[in-house]
N, C-alpha and C positions, 0 to 999 in steps of 0.2 A: 035547512039554514044552519050555518056553522056558528057555534058560540064563540064569544070573545076569548074565553079561557084557553081552549086548545090552540088558537092562533098565537096567543101570548106565549104559551109554553113552547110552541114551535120556534118563536123568535129567541126565547131564552136559550133553547138548544142550539140555535144557529150562532148566537154570539159566542157560546162556548166553543163550538166547532171552528169558527173563523179565527177566534183568538188563538187557539192552539195551532192552527195552520200557520198563522203569521208568526207566532213565537218560534215555532220550529224552523220556518224558512229564514227568520232573522238570525238564527244561530248557525244554520247550515250555510247560508250565504250572507255573511254580515256586512259586506261592502259592495253593493251594486255599482256597476261601472258607470262612467259618465254617460255612455250611450243608453244604458238601461234607464237612467234617470230622465234623459231627454225624451225617450220614448214614452215614459209615463206622463210627462208634461204635455207632449203632443196629443196623447189620448184625452186628457182633460180639455185641451183646446178644441178638439174635435167634438166632444160631448157638448160643450158650450155653444160653439158656432153652428152646429147642425141641428140644435134643438132649442133655439131661442124662443120660438113661439110656444112650444110645449111647456117650457120652463115658466114663461110669463103667465100662461093659462093656469098652471098649477098653483103659482103664488097667488094669483087673483082669486082662485077658488078657496084657498086657505084663509085669505083676508076677508072675503066677501066683496071687497072692491079695492084693488090696487092697480093703477093703470099700467099697461104693458110698457109704456115709455119710461115710467118711473123705475120699474124693475130692470129694464135694459140699462138705464143710466146709472143707477145706484149699485147694481150687482153684476149683471152680465158683462158689461163693458169693463168694469173694474177687474173682474176675474180674468178676462181675456188678456188685458194688458199686464196683469200680474204674471201670468204664464210667460208672456214674451219677455218680461224683465228678468225672470228667473233663468230662462234659457240663455239670455244674453250674458249673464254674469256667472253662471254655474261653474264653468271650467276654472275660472280664476278663484272662486271660493273653495273649490275642492283641492286646489294645489297645496301640498304641504308647505309650511312656512318655516324658513330657517330662523333660528334664534341665536342670540349672542352666547358665546362660551367664555367664561372667565379665564384669566391667564393661569389660574391654578389648575385648570383642566386642559392645558395646551395640547392641541392635536385632536381633541375630541370634537364631536359635532352634536348640535342640538337642532331639533325640529319639532313642530307641532302638526298633527294630522287631524283634521276634522273627520270624525267617523260617526256613522249612524248610531243612534241610541238603541233602536230596535223597533218595538211596536208602540205606536202613538194612538191614544184614544182621544177623540174630539167630541165634546158635547156642545151642540150649537143651539142658540135660541131661535125664537120664531120671527123676530123683528127684521133681521136680514138673513133669511133662512138659507139662501144660496151662498152669499159671500162669507158668512161666519161658519159655514160647513166646509166649503171648498177652499177658502183662503188659507186656513191653517194646514189643510191637506196639501196644498201646492208647496208650501215651505217645507213640510215634513217629508214629502216624496222627493223634493229636490235634494234634501239632506240625506236621502238614501234609506228612509224608514219605511215601514209598513204602516198602514193607517186604517182605522175603523171609526166611522162616524155614527153618532146617535143624534137624531134631530128631535126637535120639540114636538109635543103632542099636537100643538096647533099647526104644525107644518106637514101633516101626513100625506097630503096630495103631492107635494113636492118631494117628500121623502120616498114615497113609492116610485115616483118617476125616476129619481136619481138612483135608487136601488136597481131599477131595470137598466138604466143607461150605463151605470158604472159596471154592473155585472157583465154587460155585453162587451166591454172593453178590457176589463181587468180580471185577473184571477183573484179568488178570495184571499190568497196568501199575500197579496200586495195591497189592495185597496177595496174596501167594502163600505156600503151604507146600509144600515140594518133598521128597518121600520119596526115599530111596536114594542121595542124592548124597554123595560122599566129602567129608570135611572139607577136604582140600587143594584140591579143585576148587571148593568153595564160598568158602573164605576168601581165596584168592589172586586178588583182583581189586580195582579201585579204588572201593571203597565210599565213600560220603560220611560214614558213621558205622558202627561195628561194635560189637555187643554179644555178649559171650561169658560164659557161666556154666560153671565147671568147676574143675579143679585149678590151683594156682599154676604147676606145671610146664608144662601145656598153655597157660595164659594167657601165659606168656613167649614161647612159639612163635607164638601168635596176634599178640601185640604186635610181634614181629619181622617177621612177614609184613606186618602193617598199615603198618609203618614204610616199606616200599618205596613206598607210595603216599601217605605222610603222612596216613593215615586216623586220625581220632580214635577212641578205643576206650573202651568201658565194660566193665570186667572185674569180675565177682563171683566170688571165688575160694575162699571158705571158710577153713578152718584150724581150730585147736584153741581153741574158745570156752570160757573158764573160767566156772564158777559158784561163787559164794561165799555160804555161809550164815553170817551174822554171829552173834556170841554171844548177841545179844539176841533173835533171831528164833525163833519157834515151829517146832520140827522137823516136827511133823505137817503144818502148813500148807505148809511148804517142800517136803515130800515130795509132797503132793498136786499142787502146782503144777509143780515142776520135772520130775517124772516124766512128766507129760503131754507137756511139750515134748521130753523126751528120747526117749520110746518111741513117740510118734505116728510113723507111717510107718516103724516099726521102727528109729528113730534115723537114717534116711537123709535127713537135713535138713542143709543147709549151715550153718544157724545153731543146730543142736542143741547143748545143753550137752555138751561133750566130756569134761570132767573136773570133779570136785566138790571144793571145799575145805570141810571141816567143822572146827569147833573140836575140839581134842583131847579125847577122852573122849565124843564125841557119836555115834560111828559105830554102836554097837550099837543105840541108840535109833532112829537114822535108819533102819537096816536093818529093824527091827521095823515101823516105820510104812510103809516101802516095800513090804514083803511084804503088809501089810494092804491097802494101796491097790491094788496090782497084782493081787492075787488077787480083789479085788472087781471090778476093771475087766476082767481077762482070764481069770483062773483057771488057764488053761493056755496054753502057747505055741501050741497048735493052734487057739486061738480064731479064728473068722473075722474078728474085729475087730482081730486082730494081723497086721500086714502081713508078707508074705514078703520076704526079701532078694532083690534084683533078679535075680541069676543065680548059677550054680554058683561062679564066681570069687569073688563077694562072700561067699558062704557059707564057702568054704574060707579066705578071708582072715580072717574073724571067728574061725573055729575055730583057725587058726594063731596069731592074736593072743592068745587065751586060753591056749593051750598054751605059748606063749613066756613069758607072764607067770607062769604057775604053775611052769614049769620053773625060773624064775629067783627063785622064793621068794614070789610073790604068792599070795593066797588069793581064789578066786572063789566067789561066793554067788549061787545062782539065786533069783530073787525071786518066782517063781510055783510053786505046789505041784505042778503036773502038767506033763508034757511034757519031752522031751529034744531036743537038737539033731537035726533031721531033714533030711538032705541032699536027700531027694526033694521035700519041700514047701518046702525052704529056710527053715524056721522055726528060729530060734535063740532060746531063752528069754531074757527080760530078766535081766541079770546085773550085779552090782556086783563090782568087783575091789579088794581091799585090799592094803596093803603094797607099793604099786607103786614102781618105781625108774625112773630116767631112761633106763637102757639097754634098757628093755622096749619092744617095738613099740607097746604101748598108750599109751605116753607120748611116743613119737616121731612117730607118724603120726596124721593125722585119722582118727577111728574109723569114722564113717559106718555105724553099726550099733548093736545093742542092748546095748552094754557101757558101763558107767559106772565109771571108776576113781575112787577116793576118796583124797584126800590130807588129812592132818590138820595143823592149824596152832596155834601158841600166840599169835602176834601178827599183826595185820593187816599190819604192815610186811613180814613174811615172804611173805605172799600177794602183795602189790604187787611186791616185788622179783622173785618167781618169774615173775609175768606179764610184767613188763617185760624180763626176760632172754630171752624168746622172741619169735617173730614177732608182729606186731600182729594180733589175732584179728578175725574178722568180727563177732562179738558178744561181749558180756560181761554176765553176770547176777549181780545182788547182791540178797540177801534181808536186809533190815534195816529197822527202824523208827526208827533213830537218824540224824538229819540229819548229825551230825558224821561218822559212819562213811560215809554216802552220799557226802558231799562229798570225803572223803579218797580214796575209791576213784575217783570220777569225775575228779578233778583231778590224780591221780597216775598214771593209766593212759591208754591210747588204744586204741580199738577202732572197728570200723565202726559199731556201734550198741549200745544198752544197753536192757535191760528191768530194772526194779527191782521186786522182789517178784513176779516171774513170769518166764517165758521165752518167746521167739519173738514176743511180741505187738507189739513195736516194728515188726516187719516188716509187720504187718497194718494199720498206721495209714496211711491214704491221704494224709494231710496232712503226712507226714514223709518225708524222703528215705531211700532204702535203698541202701547201698553199703559197700564195704570201704575199707581204708587199708593202704598198704604191701603186704605179702605176701598180704593178704586181698582186694585189689582196688583199683579206682580208679573214680571217677565215681559217679553216682547215677541211679536212676529212682525212681518213685513221687512223688506230690505235684507241686507247681509245679517243683521241682528236676528232675523227669523231663522235663517240658515244655521247660525251659530246656536240659537236656542234649542234646535232639534238635533244638535251634534254634540258628541263628546269630544272636546278639544284634547286630544291625547298627546302628551309630551313624550318625546322619544330622545333619549341620550345614547349616543354611540361612542364608546371609548376608543381612544387611539391605540395603535399597535403596542405602545408602551404606556403603562399607567403610572402617572406621576403621584397619584394618591398613595401608592404603596410605600413611597418614601416617608410617609407619616404613620405607617403601621408600627405596632409594638415590635420589639420592646422600646418604650419611650426613653429618651436620653438626651444627650447634648445636641445631636442632629435635629431631633424633633423640636427642641426649645429654640434653636436658631431659626429654623424654617417658620415656626409659628410666630416668632418675633417679627420676621420680615412680612409675613402675611398680614399681621395686625397693623404694622407700621404703614404699609402701602394699601391697606384696605382691599386686599386681593380676594 
């Protein structure tokens, strides 16, 4: 029997070897052609399309239970369509862009060229193990970079599968997924760009490590994303839409609605609709369509969060008719929590599970002030058909992204950037912004045959004074 230590040492050695291969390749061939990038995207498409069932089985094994349909919907289909989007737009994105030349530099030319940064490291979490590993890789490869991915310890079935599939299609000097490597061994090296998805606390550690090498970072960090149902909006429709975003993947989504603002007096009606919706969708917490919590620690944390809230005066309401919390299957029924207070765990920490605390409000100003008093969230959700209400919320708050009259779906838009702000992260990927995130936008100035600037060279005198006077007068 092989011990864990030699395996770990092998993976540490492999990350060193692969990193050096990619770093050398990125310096020897710093600008892969359009066709080479398209070939890389086609290889990812092939991996995804030809191995859907294997991918779903691996994710299910890592979770204990996550339906194949949910993995295909949330991850496989999204990544396939992301590849197609990047292929469609890549040629236009790669094209150098002409820029304006001031009259003082008459005859010269300006352009900016997006060029690959080099070697990109990606640390992905367990909650969307395929999408948050492959998604940044797609953007980075499209931008012409080399990529190495480290996946979470809770995703090792999928990680080993992706290692095998990626290694069969790519050389190590272009793209690799490496199982078993420790975060410290992976992070602490001179990456040309680094992507991390996880908690704000760990994000700060990653950023501190990256600062030793002045490595630029993209951080997607989550937080407590508020959801607001305005007084004009139909509660049944709101329940149908926001509960899908909340309870898909058992609430283990960085952009999931974390807490809900309802107009005062609307809670009972909303809960009635919520029970109807979720009993139709799941019926029981034991439904195979309802995902398990990822591990025993997560199950215990959710259990403790509910107990803390009820002990301090909150009321929990289970939304499905059947099923109780089950430590063995790590299934915890969808639950709303009423009468919450700020000293409760449920209102202090990101929930990352099947609990939805409800807060009641009298005026929209109350809601805005509450949101602005906390850290800036990764997402904000608003249900309203009133444009004035929409504008008031949009222009008096700040979040990573927004969906109006639904949840999560702004993240699924390939033509819009995805990223946080403040405590919820920095930088973007998805869309053209993702291509630019992984590119050095290199400015190139080409002087004309004759250089006008030399007319301003020393020795300074009357000619210089006259020309400078004209330049300042006409703001040239």
